[in-house]
KOLBALUM-284267 format. One record per residue (C-alpha): x, y, z; residue in three letters. Coordinates in Angstrom, 2 decimals, decimal comma. Example, Ala and Ser with C-alpha at 12.3 -4.5 7.8 and 13.67 -1.06 7.14 Angstrom:
# KOLBALUM-284267
px; py; pz; code
12,30; -4,50; 7,80; ALA
13,67; -1,06; 7,14; SER
END
This chain:
# KOLBALUM-284267
px; py; pz; code
114,96; 32,36; 64,18; UNK
114,89; 35,84; 63,32; UNK
116,85; 38,69; 65,38; UNK
114,28; 40,99; 66,59; UNK
113,15; 38,01; 68,42; UNK
116,15; 39,45; 70,97; UNK
115,43; 42,92; 70,83; UNK
114,19; 44,65; 73,75; UNK
110,97; 44,30; 75,07; UNK
109,30; 47,81; 74,40; UNK
107,93; 47,88; 78,16; UNK
111,79; 48,29; 79,24; UNK
112,18; 51,21; 76,45; UNK
113,81; 54,42; 78,55; UNK
114,56; 52,04; 81,72; UNK
117,90; 50,93; 80,31; UNK
120,06; 53,26; 81,98; UNK
120,36; 53,75; 85,80; UNK
121,75; 56,42; 87,63; UNK
123,05; 54,44; 90,40; UNK
125,28; 52,59; 88,03; UNK
126,44; 55,31; 85,93; UNK
127,89; 57,95; 88,74; UNK
128,84; 55,35; 90,75; UNK
130,88; 54,17; 87,96; UNK
132,05; 57,66; 87,55; UNK
133,39; 58,03; 90,49; UNK
135,43; 54,95; 90,80; UNK
137,33; 55,85; 87,22; UNK
137,93; 59,57; 88,77; UNK
138,66; 58,72; 92,22; UNK
136,23; 60,76; 93,67; UNK
135,03; 60,77; 97,19; UNK
131,16; 59,39; 96,40; UNK
128,22; 61,22; 98,59; UNK
125,97; 59,76; 96,15; UNK
124,41; 56,95; 96,50; UNK
122,57; 56,46; 99,99; UNK
124,40; 54,33; 101,92; UNK
126,16; 54,09; 105,08; UNK
130,07; 53,78; 105,66; UNK
129,91; 52,61; 108,52; UNK
128,43; 48,88; 110,37; UNK
124,86; 48,53; 111,72; UNK
124,47; 48,83; 115,82; UNK
126,15; 45,79; 117,18; UNK
122,88; 44,53; 118,22; UNK
121,37; 43,75; 114,82; UNK
125,35; 42,09; 114,20; UNK
125,03; 40,20; 117,42; UNK
121,38; 38,92; 115,61; UNK
123,15; 37,61; 112,65; UNK
125,95; 35,77; 114,54; UNK
123,04; 34,21; 116,86; UNK
121,36; 33,17; 114,00; UNK
124,08; 31,50; 112,15; UNK
125,40; 30,03; 115,00; UNK
122,39; 28,25; 116,92; UNK
122,52; 25,01; 115,39; UNK
118,85; 25,41; 113,99; UNK
119,29; 23,83; 110,45; UNK
115,41; 25,82; 109,67; UNK
117,69; 28,77; 109,57; UNK
119,54; 27,41; 106,32; UNK
115,98; 26,24; 104,66; UNK
113,46; 27,98; 102,96; UNK
110,78; 29,98; 105,26; UNK
107,19; 31,35; 104,69; UNK
106,85; 32,68; 101,27; UNK
105,17; 35,83; 102,50; UNK
107,07; 36,35; 105,22; UNK
109,25; 34,14; 108,03; UNK
107,09; 33,62; 111,08; UNK
109,08; 35,33; 113,57; UNK
110,02; 38,49; 111,45; UNK
106,23; 39,05; 110,20; UNK
105,63; 38,72; 114,30; UNK
107,44; 41,36; 115,50; UNK
106,50; 43,58; 112,69; UNK
102,80; 43,20; 113,77; UNK
103,82; 44,13; 117,82; UNK
105,94; 47,26; 116,39; UNK
103,17; 48,86; 113,54; UNK
99,88; 47,79; 115,14; UNK
100,66; 50,66; 117,38; UNK
101,84; 53,50; 115,01; UNK
98,36; 51,92; 112,41; UNK
96,27; 51,98; 115,35; UNK
94,74; 48,68; 114,61; UNK
95,55; 45,64; 114,91; UNK
97,83; 44,22; 111,77; UNK
97,36; 39,84; 111,04; UNK
100,85; 39,48; 110,73; UNK
99,75; 36,56; 107,98; UNK
97,61; 38,65; 105,73; UNK
97,81; 41,77; 105,92; UNK
102,17; 41,99; 105,87; UNK
104,32; 40,70; 103,13; UNK
107,61; 40,33; 103,20; UNK
110,27; 40,95; 99,95; UNK
113,42; 41,64; 98,55; UNK
114,17; 44,97; 99,83; UNK
111,69; 48,26; 99,68; UNK
112,34; 47,26; 95,88; UNK
110,83; 44,14; 96,04; UNK
107,51; 45,73; 98,27; UNK
106,97; 48,49; 95,96; UNK
107,55; 46,27; 92,63; UNK
105,02; 43,57; 94,12; UNK
102,70; 45,81; 94,62; UNK
102,49; 48,14; 91,52; UNK
102,59; 44,60; 89,65; UNK
99,69; 43,08; 92,05; UNK
97,02; 46,25; 91,63; UNK
98,45; 47,86; 87,97; UNK
96,39; 46,14; 85,02; UNK
97,59; 47,58; 81,75; UNK
96,42; 51,23; 80,85; UNK
96,40; 52,18; 84,44; UNK
97,17; 55,19; 85,52; UNK
99,22; 55,76; 88,13; UNK
99,53; 59,20; 89,46; UNK
103,74; 59,76; 90,98; UNK
104,25; 62,87; 93,26; UNK
107,83; 64,54; 92,11; UNK
110,88; 63,87; 93,19; UNK
109,98; 60,58; 93,29; UNK
112,99; 57,34; 93,35; UNK
114,02; 56,70; 90,29; UNK
112,44; 53,30; 89,83; UNK
108,59; 54,00; 90,60; UNK
108,38; 55,02; 86,34; UNK
109,82; 51,95; 85,79; UNK
107,92; 49,73; 87,59; UNK
104,80; 51,74; 86,20; UNK
105,84; 50,64; 82,83; UNK
106,90; 46,96; 82,99; UNK
103,38; 46,55; 84,71; UNK
101,65; 47,92; 81,98; UNK
100,77; 51,67; 82,97; UNK
101,15; 55,01; 82,81; UNK
102,76; 57,50; 85,24; UNK
101,19; 60,70; 85,09; UNK
103,30; 63,47; 87,65; UNK
102,93; 66,45; 89,77; UNK
105,85; 67,75; 91,03; UNK
106,69; 69,35; 94,79; UNK
108,08; 73,04; 93,45; UNK
109,97; 75,30; 95,79; UNK
108,44; 78,43; 97,16; UNK
111,41; 80,29; 98,14; UNK
113,39; 79,53; 94,39; UNK
115,93; 81,93; 93,95; UNK
115,67; 83,01; 97,13; UNK
120,16; 83,88; 98,64; UNK
120,28; 81,85; 101,46; UNK
119,45; 78,31; 102,90; UNK
115,84; 77,48; 102,69; UNK
113,95; 74,24; 103,73; UNK
112,36; 71,04; 102,68; UNK
108,76; 72,84; 104,44; UNK
109,67; 74,90; 102,01; UNK
108,44; 72,66; 98,97; UNK
104,71; 72,46; 98,45; UNK
102,23; 70,37; 96,15; UNK
100,11; 72,35; 94,47; UNK
96,41; 71,02; 95,31; UNK
94,59; 72,21; 91,73; UNK
97,26; 70,72; 89,50; UNK
97,12; 67,49; 91,75; UNK
93,68; 67,09; 91,64; UNK
93,57; 67,67; 87,87; UNK
95,55; 64,59; 87,09; UNK
92,84; 62,38; 89,07; UNK
90,38; 60,44; 86,67; UNK
88,36; 57,27; 85,80; UNK
92,02; 55,45; 84,97; UNK
93,63; 56,38; 88,03; UNK
94,28; 53,97; 89,45; UNK
96,49; 53,85; 92,07; UNK
98,82; 57,44; 93,67; UNK
103,06; 56,98; 94,74; UNK
104,26; 59,19; 97,79; UNK
107,42; 59,33; 99,16; UNK
107,48; 60,64; 103,35; UNK
110,05; 61,26; 104,06; UNK
111,31; 62,69; 100,40; UNK
114,19; 61,47; 98,62; UNK
115,91; 63,40; 97,23; UNK
114,37; 66,16; 99,55; UNK
113,96; 65,58; 103,00; UNK
110,39; 66,39; 103,00; UNK
108,40; 65,47; 105,75; UNK
104,42; 66,05; 104,70; UNK
102,09; 67,46; 107,14; UNK
99,17; 66,24; 108,47; UNK
97,08; 69,18; 105,99; UNK
98,90; 67,69; 103,06; UNK
98,33; 63,98; 103,65; UNK
94,79; 65,23; 104,54; UNK
95,10; 66,38; 101,28; UNK
95,90; 62,99; 99,29; UNK
93,72; 61,09; 101,26; UNK
90,76; 63,48; 100,35; UNK
91,11; 62,57; 96,63; UNK
91,85; 59,33; 96,91; UNK
88,48; 58,70; 98,27; UNK
87,11; 61,27; 96,49; UNK
88,17; 59,06; 92,97; UNK
88,39; 55,72; 94,76; UNK
92,28; 55,67; 94,21; UNK
94,64; 53,39; 96,08; UNK
97,99; 54,76; 98,01; UNK
101,33; 53,35; 97,55; UNK
103,38; 55,48; 100,73; UNK
106,57; 54,76; 100,75; UNK
108,14; 55,15; 103,90; UNK
111,14; 53,59; 104,09; UNK
112,80; 56,67; 106,25; UNK
110,25; 56,65; 108,72; UNK
112,45; 56,53; 111,41; UNK
114,75; 59,51; 110,21; UNK
112,98; 62,59; 111,47; UNK
114,38; 65,48; 113,17; UNK
113,38; 68,65; 115,02; UNK
110,01; 69,10; 115,64; UNK
108,44; 67,03; 112,47; UNK
106,57; 64,29; 112,75; UNK
106,32; 61,24; 110,38; UNK
102,45; 60,52; 110,10; UNK
101,15; 56,94; 108,55; UNK
98,85; 57,93; 105,90; UNK
97,46; 55,20; 106,49; UNK
95,63; 56,11; 109,81; UNK
94,06; 58,98; 108,58; UNK
90,19; 58,36; 107,96; UNK
89,01; 56,05; 105,40; UNK
93,12; 55,13; 104,35; UNK
93,83; 51,97; 105,64; UNK
91,20; 50,52; 103,35; UNK
92,92; 52,15; 100,21; UNK
96,78; 52,02; 101,44; UNK
99,44; 49,84; 101,00; UNK
102,72; 51,04; 103,22; UNK
106,42; 50,32; 102,08; UNK
108,85; 49,90; 105,12; UNK
112,50; 48,64; 104,46; UNK
114,90; 46,75; 107,42; UNK
117,99; 48,42; 105,42; UNK
117,30; 51,90; 105,80; UNK
115,62; 50,92; 109,40; UNK
119,20; 49,38; 110,70; UNK
121,58; 50,64; 108,49; UNK
122,44; 47,59; 106,60; UNK
121,55; 48,40; 103,11; UNK
122,74; 45,50; 101,92; UNK
120,44; 43,18; 103,61; UNK
117,54; 44,16; 101,20; UNK
114,31; 43,35; 103,47; UNK
111,20; 45,33; 102,83; UNK
108,20; 44,84; 103,86; UNK
104,42; 45,57; 102,62; UNK
101,60; 46,16; 104,88; UNK
97,85; 46,42; 104,12; UNK
94,39; 44,80; 104,11; UNK
94,29; 41,28; 103,17; UNK
92,46; 42,44; 99,80; UNK
94,40; 44,65; 99,11; UNK
97,97; 42,90; 99,61; UNK
96,57; 39,52; 98,02; UNK
98,17; 40,91; 94,37; UNK
101,63; 41,64; 95,65; UNK
101,88; 37,76; 97,43; UNK
100,68; 36,69; 93,98; UNK
103,83; 38,38; 92,58; UNK
106,28; 38,16; 94,81; UNK
104,81; 34,10; 95,35; UNK
105,79; 33,66; 91,79; UNK
108,74; 36,16; 91,32; UNK
111,03; 35,73; 94,25; UNK
109,40; 33,02; 96,34; UNK
110,77; 34,01; 99,91; UNK
113,46; 36,40; 100,94; UNK
116,38; 34,83; 103,22; UNK
114,91; 33,03; 106,24; UNK
118,45; 33,87; 108,38; UNK
118,06; 37,48; 107,90; UNK
114,59; 37,13; 108,40; UNK
115,21; 35,86; 111,66; UNK
118,06; 38,48; 112,60; UNK
115,43; 41,17; 111,74; UNK
113,08; 40,32; 113,74; UNK
115,52; 39,21; 116,68; UNK
116,63; 42,86; 116,15; UNK
113,18; 44,30; 116,18; UNK
112,73; 41,96; 119,32; UNK
115,27; 43,92; 120,81; UNK
113,89; 47,23; 120,59; UNK
110,23; 46,45; 121,56; UNK
110,97; 46,83; 125,12; UNK
112,20; 50,43; 124,38; UNK
110,47; 51,76; 121,93; UNK
108,64; 54,25; 123,31; UNK
111,89; 55,34; 124,84; UNK
114,90; 58,16; 124,47; UNK
116,71; 54,73; 124,47; UNK
115,62; 53,24; 121,56; UNK
117,93; 52,59; 118,14; UNK
115,00; 54,42; 116,33; UNK
114,85; 57,50; 117,99; UNK
119,21; 57,36; 118,74; UNK
119,80; 57,13; 114,78; UNK
118,23; 60,64; 114,23; UNK
120,71; 62,36; 116,77; UNK
123,26; 60,84; 115,51; UNK
123,24; 62,21; 112,37; UNK
121,94; 65,50; 112,89; UNK
125,13; 66,93; 113,63; UNK
126,13; 65,36; 110,01; UNK
123,97; 66,75; 108,23; UNK
124,44; 70,61; 109,91; UNK
128,19; 70,31; 109,22; UNK
127,31; 69,98; 105,23; UNK
124,78; 72,79; 105,59; UNK
127,45; 75,11; 107,39; UNK
130,13; 74,50; 104,57; UNK
126,92; 75,05; 101,80; UNK
126,22; 78,38; 103,56; UNK
129,59; 78,77; 102,78; UNK
130,07; 78,09; 99,41; UNK
126,70; 80,28; 98,62; UNK
125,78; 76,57; 97,40; UNK
122,20; 77,47; 99,05; UNK
120,84; 74,37; 101,28; UNK
117,44; 73,20; 101,42; UNK
117,09; 71,77; 104,56; UNK
116,04; 68,69; 105,11; UNK
113,31; 67,32; 108,21; UNK
113,87; 63,87; 107,32; UNK
116,08; 61,11; 105,71; UNK
119,73; 61,13; 104,69; UNK
120,16; 63,22; 102,20; UNK
120,56; 67,05; 101,33; UNK
119,70; 69,17; 98,50; UNK
122,15; 71,66; 97,43; UNK
121,43; 75,14; 95,23; UNK
124,10; 74,93; 92,28; UNK
122,30; 78,20; 90,76; UNK
124,80; 80,06; 92,13; UNK
127,80; 78,64; 91,49; UNK
129,67; 79,39; 87,90; UNK
131,85; 76,97; 86,21; UNK
132,47; 76,53; 82,60; UNK
130,52; 73,13; 81,72; UNK
131,15; 73,42; 77,49; UNK
132,71; 70,05; 78,08; UNK
130,09; 68,26; 79,00; UNK
126,94; 66,70; 77,25; UNK
124,93; 69,98; 76,29; UNK
122,09; 67,79; 75,17; UNK
121,86; 66,70; 79,38; UNK
120,58; 68,84; 82,16; UNK
122,65; 71,38; 83,95; UNK
122,59; 69,15; 87,42; UNK
124,01; 66,08; 85,33; UNK
126,71; 68,33; 83,51; UNK
127,63; 69,56; 87,23; UNK
127,71; 66,53; 88,94; UNK
129,90; 65,00; 86,19; UNK
131,88; 68,31; 86,13; UNK
132,58; 68,21; 90,17; UNK
133,22; 64,26; 90,15; UNK
135,92; 64,86; 86,87; UNK
137,47; 68,32; 88,67; UNK
136,67; 67,95; 92,19; UNK
137,11; 64,10; 92,63; UNK
133,86; 64,64; 94,41; UNK
129,85; 62,99; 93,26; UNK
127,17; 63,72; 94,41; UNK
123,35; 62,38; 92,53; UNK
121,63; 65,21; 90,41; UNK
118,30; 65,47; 91,48; UNK
116,50; 65,81; 87,54; UNK
116,61; 62,24; 87,78; UNK
114,03; 62,25; 90,29; UNK
111,48; 64,12; 87,48; UNK
110,09; 63,49; 84,57; UNK
111,10; 65,12; 81,27; UNK
108,55; 68,17; 81,58; UNK
109,68; 68,80; 85,14; UNK
113,03; 68,42; 84,93; UNK
113,77; 72,04; 85,10; UNK
112,35; 72,06; 88,77; UNK
115,33; 70,10; 90,02; UNK
118,35; 70,80; 88,18; UNK
119,70; 74,02; 89,39; UNK
120,55; 71,15; 92,90; UNK
122,46; 68,43; 93,52; UNK
121,95; 66,05; 96,75; UNK
124,21; 64,88; 98,68; UNK
124,12; 61,64; 101,23; UNK
125,35; 62,25; 104,62; UNK
125,07; 59,48; 106,28; UNK
128,86; 58,62; 106,56; UNK
131,35; 58,67; 109,34; UNK
133,10; 61,82; 110,19; UNK
135,86; 61,26; 108,44; UNK
134,27; 60,87; 104,91; UNK
132,13; 63,64; 105,79; UNK
135,61; 65,60; 107,17; UNK
137,09; 64,82; 103,15; UNK
134,06; 66,29; 101,92; UNK
134,62; 69,43; 103,67; UNK
138,48; 69,60; 102,29; UNK
137,41; 69,27; 99,17; UNK
134,93; 72,46; 99,02; UNK
136,75; 74,75; 100,81; UNK
139,78; 74,29; 98,29; UNK
137,45; 75,13; 95,83; UNK
135,63; 77,39; 97,44; UNK
139,13; 79,48; 98,04; UNK
139,68; 79,37; 93,77; UNK
136,08; 81,07; 93,08; UNK
END
C-alpha cells in the first residue's frame, strides 16, 4: 500500500495544532502558574458531589449500563423543567433536547447535522477555537466577522460592552451559500454579554437570509452586575431556526464530566441526533443521572438568591476584581468582562524584549511564551480566537482565567507585583 494512503486528510489541514495542548505543556515545562486554560481549581458544590456519590452507591445496576442514546430520560426531563421557562415555551424532553459529550460534542453534532459541503458558516470573532475546525470537518467554509474594540488605545480600563459588531460588515457576509451563524454569549475570551439590540440585529439577518443560528451559551449563568443573559432563541422568529448549546461542566464547575446539550426544534435537531448516535451513541449514564439530580436539587429555588446559579457569579466577582485591580496597577489595562470567567488585559503598553521568540508569530503569542519562561505565569493569547485576517484585533491582549482559588490568584498577584518592580 502506498505511503500517501496514510497522509492526513485535507479536511484536517490547519487543525493539527491545539492551543490548549501547546500552552499547558509550556506551563508544565517551565513550572509556571497556569491561568490560561479555563477550569476551576476547586471542587464542584457539595450537592453535585453528593448526587454523583448517591448515583454510584444506590445499588441500581442500570446506572452502569447504556441509557437512551439522545439523553438519559431523567436528565432531559430535568433540563426541560429548567429551560422551558427560560425559553418561554414547553420544551419536549424527548425530541427537543440532545445530550452529548460536553459542549464540544454538542457543537460537533449540531454543525455536522446541518452543514453540507460548500455551505458557508459565519463565525463571530473572537470565537472558541474548535468552531472553525468543526466547520471544515463538516465540509463547510468559515466566514469571519470580528467584534471590534471601540476604545482601542485608551489608557485605562475598558469594558466588554465597548466591543461592537458592525451591522453592515456582518450583513455583507450573508449570501445564498450561508447556512448558519455561530455566536457565543457570554463570549469567550472577551466576556461580552450580547445585548438585546445586538441579538435582534443578528435575528433580523438570520430571518432575512433564512439562516440557522447556533448559539453557544455555556457561560449563561455566569453574568455579572446589571447585565442580563438573553437567549436568542426567545426572540420572534428565532426558536424555529436556533440550536442552543449548554454545558454541565460550566454550570456546575465540573468541566471533566464532559456533558453538554443542544436544545432546539425537533426537525432542526434531527441531524445532530443522527451525528451523535453514529459517533458517541450515548454518554455515561452515571454522570447523566448525577447531573439530573443536581438540577433537581436547584429547581425548587431556581428563582431565589439562594440558587447556586445565582451564587456562583457573586462568588467569582471578587476574584475578577482582584485581577482588574492588579492589572490597573501594572498598566496592563483590563477589559472588564460582564460574563464568563475570563479577563482580557491590554499588553500594548508593556515593553518587553520579544526578540528571542518566533518572529512569525503574533505579538500576544510571543508575549505569553516570554511571560511563561521569564515570569513563570501562563495565559492564553487571544489572537488564536481570530482568523488570520483579523488576528491583529486580538494580538495586543492576553487572556487570564479567574475562576480559581484565592490562593492561586494570590500567587499571580505576587508574580505580577514583583514584575512591576522591575519595570
